ZAGU-945219 format. One record per residue (C-alpha): z, y, x. Coordinates in steps of 0.001 Angstrom, whole numbers, plus 500000, padded with zeros to 6 digits. Layout:
ZYX ...
//
This chain:
499675499749500229 499133503599501269 502297505660502095 502383507893499029 504471510764500581 502355513172502639 503204512381506476 502031513597509632 500081511025511556 499599511607515287 496449510017517637 497420509721521158 495071508493523817 493706509056527308 490437507411526182 488544510310524978 485416512221526315 483666515017524536 480123513803526263 479349510135526847 482376508813525171 482315505947523417 484055504095520450 487170505901520357 485423508888520188 483883507578517280 486756506321515648 488876509472515933 486165511492514272 485791509032511710 489247508806511116 489681512917510755 487092512373508211 488602510004506187 492388511464506528 491327514884505369 489009514163502822 490625510850501129 494453511309501776 497166514099501620 498240513510504879 498282515866507910 496839514680511391 497541515248514875 495266514161517476 496350514865521212 493756513790523754 493129514802527458 490760518284528149 490009520774530644 492751522751529890 495538523243527493 494595523936523580 495799523677520222 493430524056517514 494925524014513549 492719523892510994 493998522945507639 495839519513507690 494142518695511011 495650519673514321 493684518979517457 495577519134520764 494010519067524288 496273518447527266 494746520025530443 493979516860532904 492228516209536095 489010514028535747 489055510443536642 487068509884539776 483953508360539365 483797508904535571 483322512776535049 483249512396531476 486787511397531360 490243512961531798 493510511614532626 496542513139531469 499687512807533889 501734516097532587 503291513875530102 506237516616529249 503391518851527722 502608515819525277 506517515438524804 506603519031524014 503695518634521436 505085515572519725 508957517643519514 507080520785518089 505067519233515303 507506515805514744 504927513007513569 506275510508511443 503772507719512764 502453507894516206 499303505547516958 498738504826520573 495122503987521694 495228503286525456 497727501325527451 498016503648530302 501161506326531009 500959507620527268 501973504637524989 505674505227527128 505679508612526200 505508507688522457 508032504915523063 510370507772524849 510017510037522105 510732507194519336 513949506709521218 514836510153520916 513633510035517407 514291506993516002 512773507458512420 509175507563513992 506927504623513483 504860503454516444 501629501619516314 499211500643519352 495751500181518983 494802497202521760 491247498304522312 490668496626525428 491925493576526810 492950495624529922 494876492975532548 491567491030532502 488585493768531638 489967496587534088 492648494871536425 491478491616537293 487974492687537661 488182495549539874 491131493882541734 489179490884542510 485938492973543412 488103495134545813 490447492657547249 489204488911546340 490049486492543791 493577486004544835 494804489411544989 492821490026541502 494921487137539662 498168488797541343 497317491973539836 496252490524536496 499756488933536139 501578492048536861 499809493770534157 500171491116531619 503982491534532484 503122495242531619 501394494409528634 504201492601526910 507056495028527986 505068497360526531 503705496467523227 506910494915522363 508106498219521678 505774499044519247 506114498388515612 503231497142514941 499969496508517015 496362496190515810 493335494839517689 489726494289516687 489263490723516856 490481487436516057 490264486706519765 491867489441520742 494626488978518530 495172485566520068 495048487220523818 498208489130522707 499799486220521043 499385484457524289 501105487589525863 504087486762523604 503110490056521199 503426488570517722 503374491640515478 499588491974515489 496921492891513002 493361492288513268 491733495521512225 487666495980511597 486341499122512694 483209500402510865 479788502278510816 478098504308508507 475555502130506943 474047505388504988 473432507142508381 472273504182510363 469454502668508433 466277501253509220 464506503867507376 465228506245510031 462416504572512263 460166506964513703 457442505494515557 456747508940517493 460578508439519455 458922505998521919 455993508384523422 458436511516523236 460644509388526210 457613509264528163 456977505569527612 453553503793527561 454846500525526943 453035499015523846 455276496044523658 458980495749522377 461222498375522919 464542497410523943 468180499878523846 471078499832524834 473883502394523500 477112502979525755 478688503648528901 476373502864531642 478976501639534211 480356498452535600 482566497443532979 479829497196530331 477671495415533171 474693497952532522 473120496640535716 472480493474534202 470145494848531650 467963495995534320 468143492881536020 467272491270532798 464266493587532460 462838492781535789 462791488941534541 460625489816531451 456751489116531717 454476492143532976 452224490847530278 454927491462527517 454588495271528126 458228495913527249 459975499229527534 463949499763527632 466274502369526529 469790503033528286 471247505683526028 474477507180527602 476315508150530700 478475506849533507 478826506256537050 476154503640537163 473618506030535490 471976507895538314 471677504725540658 470058502372538249 467747505418536981 466534505830540780 466328501823540801 464043501967537719 461659504396539055 457831503187538126 459408501091535320 458933501365531618 462492502470531304 464335505720530027 467754507261530245 467738510007528026 471565510390528014 474479510419525955 473712511578522312 476156513844520789 473843514465517915 474423511708515811 470983512058514191 469581511488517360 471377508243517961 470293507162514467 466615507954515151 466922506302518696 468026502779517167 466379502786514377 462932503383516420 463677500379518535 463093496775518061 465993494827519736 469371495777520862 470739494456524349 474169493906525817 475558492461528716 479086493358528244 481513490446528540 484852491709527665 483801493581524286 486732493587521736 484666494971518783 481279496460519378 480830499584517451 477352500138518985 476550496353518235 477539497219514423 475602500784514712 472453498735515826 472953495960513166 473049498546510515 469900499844511851 468373496672511389 468004495597514731 468562491817515761 470733491745519030 470575489689522340 473906489628523754 476253487536525486 478578484835524531 482081486367525307 484446488618523979 484045489572520404 480361489148520430 479897486072519118 482097487243515817 479362490130515555 476353488271516043 476372485475513911 473601483056513608 470597484284512357 471152488134513528 470478487331517233 471158485218520105 473670485003522719 473583483739526263 475830483014529028 477670486012530639 475549487396533940 472731485177533406 469902487755533081 467192485256532935 468422483615530174 468584486910528865 465239487689529261 464350484476527639 466334485307524620 464244488564524447 461326486775524316 462542484316521652 463361486906519238 460274489234519670 458172486035519102 460289484524516627 461767485729513591 462629489482514700 462082491126511405 464063488367509585 467071488652512008 466868492276511610 467372492248507671 469941489269508290 472023491767510895 471955494863508402 473107492451505341 475599491095507844 477309494628508217 476763496291505016 479506496316502781 481375494261505591 482133497134508295 482501500366506781 484710502873507903 486292503322504528 487570499891504633 488610500170508360 491164503154507418 492213501789504023 493482498737506039 494887500832508468 496801503240505976 497403500891503526 498650497505505346 499183498327509174 501056501367508930 503409500481506006 504057497522508175 504998499357510958 507147501984508728 508809498974507449 509595497625510901 510783500997511768 513453501083508847 514828497714509361 515178498775513161 516979501772512262 519093499892509770 520046497347512037 520968499841514336 523262501748512241 524845498640511009 525711497820514587 527328501275515327 529332501117511921 530576497824512524 531408498496515970 533571501857514821 535077499162511940 536270496968514761 537525499778516606 539428501485513786 541121498069513018 542338497568516222 540568494339516961 538694495410519800 541861496468521442 543221493157520371 540522491168521787 540558493268525139 544055492156525812 
//
C-alpha cells in the first residue's frame, strides 16, 4: 500500500552524470516525474556536481554537492564531503532515504538514521560491485589471487553495509540470490521500466544512417551505454571485425566513456560511428528505432534499461548469457552467447539478420510492453518496498524503546543493583 500521508523521500547517489550517464540518471528523472505527477509526496535528490547547489521547485528539491571528477571517467564525480550531505539531510529531514550506490554515501545515510531513528532506509543494489568492480579491476591490476582477496573484503563490506538498511531492492532474481548468498535476506526484486509510447518502432527514420556518415547497406547494429571496460565495449568492435565483409554491416556506439576515444581511433576506416551521449531522448528514440539489431557484451548487467528501450523500439538483441540478460532476452527475442566470445556474437548477429529478425523484433516489443513500464516500477517501489521499510523502521524503534523502558524498569525496581551484587 502506498504511504497515505505526504512524506519527504530522499534519493542519495554518487552514480549520476549529467552527460554520458546511464540507468541511474534515467531512474532519477522518471522517479521525479512519477512522484510529482502521481503522488502528494516531496522528493529530495542529492547528487554530485561541480559545485554546491540547491534548487527548490515546488515539491522537488535538487541538490548538487561539489565533488571532484572521477579519474578516467570525466562525466562522473565522487562526493567525499559527506558533512555537506549530512547538513542537507539535517536541513530537510527526509522521512525515507533511498541510497543507490555502495560507496561512502550509504554510511552517511546510516549515521544520519542513527541520529534520527525515525528515518527509514532503503538501498538499491544496482550492481554486484564485489564482482563487477572490485574483482575485475583487482585481477587485471594485481592478478587472480589478489583479485579474489579483494572480492572477499568487498563482500564483507556489502554484508555489513546492507544489513543496516530496513529494506534492499535489486533488479533481477539472479541479483537477489547474490544478496542472499551475502546473507542479506530483506530483499525485494524491482523491475525498472521504459516509456513504450516514446520508444516505439514507429520512430524509425531511414535517413538516420546517412546522417551518421555510414555508407553500409547491410544490417545496422547499435549499442547505447557507457563505452568503458565494465560494459566490455571493446568486445563489440572485435565482434564487428568478425562479421563477413560482404554483409556490409554498420555499427553505432552511442554514449561516452574512457574507451570511446581509443575505440574511435581503432575503428577509423570502418563503418562504425560514435555519435556520443544523446541527452535528447527524442534523438535516442530515433536512433534505436532506426537500427536493426541491438548488441551488448556486458557480463554483469543487473537489469539493462538500454536493452528494454531497444526491445520497445522493436529490435532483437544479441547479448551474452550472464547477469540479468537471460531474464531480459527471452527465447524468440534475440540470442545469447558466451561472455567474451566475439566470434560467437558475430555468428549470432548473422543468424538473427538472416533468420526471423522482424518476428524477433515484434516479440521483443511484446515482451516489454505492459511488463516493464515506469508506472509499474514506482507503484511497486512506493506501494510495496517503501511500506516494508517503514514497517521495519517502526519495529526497530519499538524494540529500542522497549529495551530502554525495560532497563529503566529494572533499575527503578532495584533488580539490576541486586543482580550486580
